[in-house]
C-alpha positions in Angstrom: -23.1 35.3 25.2 -22.3 32.7 27.8 -24.9 34.3 30.1 -27.5 34.1 27.4 -26.7 30.5 26.7 -26.9 29.6 30.4 -30.3 31.3 30.7 -31.5 29.4 27.6 -30.3 26.1 29.1 -32.3 27.0 32.3 -35.4 27.7 30.1 -35.0 24.3 28.4 -34.8 22.6 31.8 -37.9 24.3 33.0 -39.7 23.1 30.0 -38.6 19.6 30.7 -36.3 19.5 27.6 -32.7 18.6 27.4 -29.9 19.7 25.1 -29.2 17.4 22.2 -25.5 16.5 22.6 -22.7 16.5 20.1 -21.1 13.4 21.6 -23.4 11.8 24.2 -20.6 10.5 26.3 -22.9 9.5 29.2 -25.0 7.3 26.9 -21.8 5.8 25.4 -20.4 5.1 28.8 -23.7 3.3 29.8 -23.2 0.9 26.8 -19.5 0.2 27.3 -18.9 0.5 31.0 -19.3 -3.3 31.9 -16.7 -4.4 29.3 -14.4 -1.5 30.2 -14.6 -2.1 34.0 -13.8 -5.8 33.3 -10.7 -4.7 31.4 -9.6 -2.3 34.1 -9.9 -4.9 36.8 -7.6 -7.1 34.7 -5.1 -4.3 34.3 -4.9 -4.0 38.0 -4.2 -7.6 38.4 -1.5 -7.5 35.8 0.1 -4.5 37.5 1.2 -3.1 34.2 -0.1 0.4 33.5 1.9 1.2 30.4 2.5 -0.6 27.1 1.3 -4.0 28.2 -1.3 -6.6 27.2 -4.1 -4.1 26.2 -1.7 -2.0 24.1 -0.7 -5.2 22.4 -4.3 -6.1 21.7 -5.1 -2.8 20.1 -2.0 -2.9 18.1 -3.0 -6.3 16.7 -6.5 -5.0 16.0 -5.0 -2.1 14.0 -2.8 -4.4 12.0 -5.8 -6.5 11.2 -8.2 -3.7 10.0 -5.5 -1.9 8.2 -3.6 -4.7 6.6 -0.4 -3.0 7.6 2.7 -4.9 8.8 3.3 -2.9 11.9 1.1 -0.9 14.4 2.5 1.1 17.4 0.2 2.8 19.9 1.2 6.2 21.1 -0.1 8.5 23.9 -1.8 10.9 21.4 -2.2 11.7 17.7 0.0 14.8 17.9 3.0 12.7 19.0 2.3 10.2 16.3 2.9 12.9 13.8 5.9 14.3 15.7 7.4 10.8 15.9 6.9 10.4 12.1 9.0 13.6 11.6 11.7 12.4 13.9 11.8 8.9 12.3 12.1 10.4 8.8 14.8 12.7 9.9 13.0 15.9 9.0 14.2 19.1 10.6 15.5 22.6 10.0 15.8 23.6 6.3 13.1 21.1 5.3 9.5 21.8 4.1 6.5 19.8 4.7 3.2 20.3 2.8 0.2 20.2 5.1 -3.5 20.9 4.8 -4.2 24.6 5.3 -7.6 24.0 7.0 -7.4 21.7 10.0 -6.8 21.5 13.8 -3.6 23.0 15.1 -1.9 19.6 15.4 -1.8 19.5 11.6 1.1 22.0 11.6 2.6 22.2 15.1 4.6 19.0 14.7 6.4 20.4 11.7 7.4 23.5 13.5 8.4 21.5 16.6 11.1 19.8 14.6 12.3 23.1 13.1 11.0 22.4 9.6 8.7 24.8 7.6 5.1 24.0 6.9 3.8 24.8 3.4 0.0 25.2 3.2 -2.1 23.4 0.7 -5.7 24.7 0.2 -8.7 22.4 0.4 -11.3 21.5 -2.2 -15.1 21.8 -2.0 -15.3 18.9 0.5 -12.8 20.4 2.9 -10.1 18.0 2.1 -6.6 18.6 0.8 -6.7 19.7 -2.9 -3.9 17.7 -4.5 -4.1 19.9 -7.7 -1.9 22.4 -5.9 0.9 20.1 -4.9 3.1 20.6 -8.0 3.0 24.3 -7.4 3.9 23.9 -3.7 6.8 21.7 -4.3 10.5 22.9 -3.9 13.9 21.2 -3.6 13.4 21.5 0.2 10.1 19.6 0.2 10.6 16.3 2.3 7.0 15.2 3.0 3.3 15.6 2.3 1.0 15.1 5.2 -2.4 14.4 3.7 -5.2 14.9 6.3 -8.6 13.4 5.6 -11.1 15.8 7.2 -14.8 15.3 8.2 -14.5 11.5 7.6 -13.6 11.8 4.0 -10.4 10.2 2.6 -7.9 12.5 0.8 -7.3 11.9 -2.9 -4.9 9.1 -2.5 -4.0 8.3 -6.2 -2.9 11.8 -7.1 -1.0 12.4 -3.8 0.8 9.0 -4.2 1.6 9.9 -7.8 3.1 13.2 -6.7 5.2 11.6 -4.0 6.4 8.9 -6.4 7.4 11.6 -9.0 9.2 13.8 -6.5 10.6 11.3 -4.1 9.0 12.9 -1.0 7.5 11.0 1.9 3.7 10.4 2.0 2.3 10.6 5.5 -1.4 9.8 5.9 -3.0 11.6 8.8 -6.0 9.4 9.1 -7.2 10.6 12.5 -10.5 11.5 11.0 -10.7 9.2 8.0 -10.3 5.7 9.7 -12.9 3.3 8.2 -13.3 5.6 5.1 -12.3 4.6 1.5 -11.9 6.2 -1.9 -12.5 4.2 -5.0 -12.6 1.0 -2.9 -9.1 1.8 -1.4 -9.3 1.9 2.4 -7.7 5.0 4.0 -5.5 3.0 6.4 -3.9 1.1 3.6 -2.3 4.3 2.1 0.7 6.3 2.9 4.3 5.3 3.9 3.3 6.1 7.4 -0.3 6.4 8.8 -1.0 8.3 12.0 -4.1 7.9 14.0 -5.9 9.6 16.9 -8.3 8.4 19.4 -10.5 10.6 21.5 -14.2 11.2 22.4 -14.9 12.7 18.9 -12.9 10.3 16.8 -14.2 7.3 14.6 -12.8 4.9 17.2 -13.4 6.8 20.5 -11.9 6.7 24.0 -12.4 8.9 27.1 -9.2 10.9 26.6 -6.6 11.0 23.9 -4.4 8.4 22.4 -2.7 7.8 19.0 -1.1 5.2 16.8 1.4 4.9 13.9 1.0 2.3 11.1 3.7 1.3 8.5 5.0 -1.5 6.4 8.6 -0.2 6.6 10.9 -2.3 8.9 13.4 0.5 9.4 10.8 3.1 10.3 9.0 0.7 12.7 12.2 0.1 14.7 13.1 3.8 14.7 9.7 4.8 16.0 9.8 1.9 18.5 12.9 3.5 20.0 11.8 7.1 19.6 8.5 6.4 21.3 10.4 5.9 24.7 13.1 8.5 24.8 15.2 6.8 22.2 15.2 3.2 23.7 12.7 0.3 23.1 12.7 -0.7 26.8 14.1 0.6 30.1 17.3 -1.4 30.2 18.3 -0.9 26.5 20.9 1.6 25.4 19.9 5.0 24.0 19.9 5.1 20.3 18.5 8.5 19.6 16.8 11.5 21.2 13.2 10.6 21.6 10.0 11.7 23.5 7.6 10.2 25.9 5.1 8.7 23.6 4.5 5.6 25.5 0.8 4.3 25.5 -1.2 3.8 28.7 -3.0 0.7 29.4 -6.3 2.3 30.6 -6.6 4.2 27.3 -5.8 1.1 25.4 -8.5 -0.7 27.3 -10.9 2.0 26.3 -10.0 1.7 22.7 -10.2 -2.1 22.8 -13.7 -1.7 24.3 -14.7 0.6 21.5 -13.6 -2.0 18.9 -16.4 -4.3 20.2 -19.1 -1.8 19.4 -17.7 0.3 16.5 -19.4 -1.6 13.7 -22.8 -1.0 15.4 -22.0 2.7 15.9 -20.9 3.1 12.3 -24.1 1.6 11.0 -26.2 3.9 13.1 -24.2 7.0 12.0 -24.6 6.1 8.4 -28.3 5.7 9.0 -28.4 9.3 10.5 -26.3 10.7 7.7 -28.6 9.3 5.0 -31.6 10.8 6.8 -29.8 14.1 7.0 -28.9 14.1 3.3 -32.5 13.4 2.2 -34.1 15.9 4.5 -31.6 18.7 4.0 -31.7 18.4 0.3 -35.5 18.5 0.3 -35.5 21.5 2.6 -32.9 23.5 0.6 -30.2 23.5 3.4 -26.7 23.5 2.0 -24.4 20.8 3.6 -20.7 20.0 3.0 -20.1 17.7 0.1 -19.1 14.3 1.2 -18.2 11.1 -0.7 -20.2 7.9 -0.7 -17.4 6.1 1.0 -16.9 8.5 4.0 -17.1 7.4 7.6 -19.6 10.0 8.8 -17.0 11.5 11.3 -18.5 15.0 11.1 -21.7 16.2 9.4 -21.3 19.8 8.4 -23.9 22.4 7.5 -22.6 25.4 5.5 -24.3 28.2 7.3 -23.9 32.0 6.4 -21.8 32.4 9.6 -21.1 29.3 11.7 -20.6 31.2 14.9 -23.8 33.0 14.7 -25.5 29.8 13.7 -23.8 27.9 16.6 -25.3 30.4 19.1 -28.7 30.1 17.5 -28.7 26.3 17.5 -27.7 26.4 21.2 -30.7 28.5 21.9 -32.8 25.9 20.0 -31.4 23.2 22.3 -28.9 21.6 19.9 -25.1 21.4 20.6 -22.8 21.9 17.6 -19.1 22.0 16.9 -17.5 24.9 15.0 -14.7 23.1 13.1 -12.4 24.9 12.6 -12.2 28.5 14.0 -9.4 29.5 11.7 -6.9 28.4 8.9 -3.2 28.5 8.9 -3.1 30.8 5.8 -5.9 32.9 4.1 -6.6 30.7 1.2 -9.9 30.9 -0.6 -11.6 27.5 0.0 -10.2 27.3 3.5 -11.6 30.7 4.4 -15.0 29.5 3.3 -14.9 26.6 5.7 -13.6 28.8 8.5 -16.7 31.1 8.1 -19.4 28.6 7.3 -18.8 25.0 8.3 -20.8 24.0 11.4 -20.8 20.4 12.5 -24.1 19.1 13.8 -24.7 16.0 16.0 -24.3 12.7 14.3 -23.3 10.4 17.2 -24.6 6.9 17.3 -26.6 7.4 20.5 -29.0 9.9 19.2 -32.7 8.8 19.2 -34.8 9.0 16.0 -36.8 11.8 17.7 -33.6 13.8 18.4 -32.4 13.3 14.9 -35.7 14.7 13.6 -35.5 17.6 15.9 -31.9 18.5 14.7 -33.2 18.6 11.1 -36.1 21.0 12.2 -33.9 23.3 14.2 -31.2 23.4 11.5 -33.9 24.3 8.9 -35.3 27.0 11.3 -32.0 28.6 11.9 -31.0 28.3 8.1 -34.1 30.0 7.0 -33.9 32.7 9.6 -31.1 34.3 7.4 -31.8 33.0 3.9 -35.5 33.9 3.5 
């Protein structure tokens, strides 16, 4: 398959065509590089490469956009989730309810602390179906980790209600739902702890990976502050717990801070593209993932008959796609449908109008090759 894809790429080059990219990192870099290089020069002058001025600036930004009392940057989203488990004292003998259909990070942090993940199926939008929570609850349940997928926010009201009734912790994995809302309630405002991820494919991107934790809880904040640096808040402080190396890096913080200056513009463009996709695909009879009106456009998915076959066919047509996700943690019905069918098409802010129109045409062509 790889050989065929490579040959197809050569054919596209010979025809003077280029692949339509999923992320368009090169175009994004051209837009942000002047600001980013300015920040990097300043980091060199300050001679602080970890947890310094730029980390503080990003943390202040996150406090502002979320309305949360505390924000702590970490070195990746997976460690943000792991630190949340450690701060809450979750470990062997405990159960944590997680979304069944997601990236591996959505369950590995539970197993890392020795707890048992309990899998909750998704609804027709691919987001945690809170109707199953009561059936999944046991006396060992310590937390629910609600992951908002594809840029949609999870059903906050019902999850919060469940956590209030049972006394379990509510962790909001908002790596994909940052800037999304539900019923006017912003995603980042919900949950006892919010975890975030920053990467090239996240709502607030950077060239690499980083993460963050938000909370209003004083005790949790100070625990995480210590746990983030091997159990001490700074080098000369005494150890208070067994922690991890979750310390943020200044160059990544500078990348995130750079993105904050452009993100409103990027979001506006992505919503424009999403609205065009919605209209065109409805007219052309192409089935797409159901999304709310308050989503952040993080991923735009088409529900193909087989996403891996469709991904190969789209590549041959000159369009990159992302097969989110290749498997589920447990064979639950709605999760399995997304595993088989959900293919994310380009929706990055740097697509031209012509490229967006081409994506629609190629999706329709591939879709109808199997459905007609």
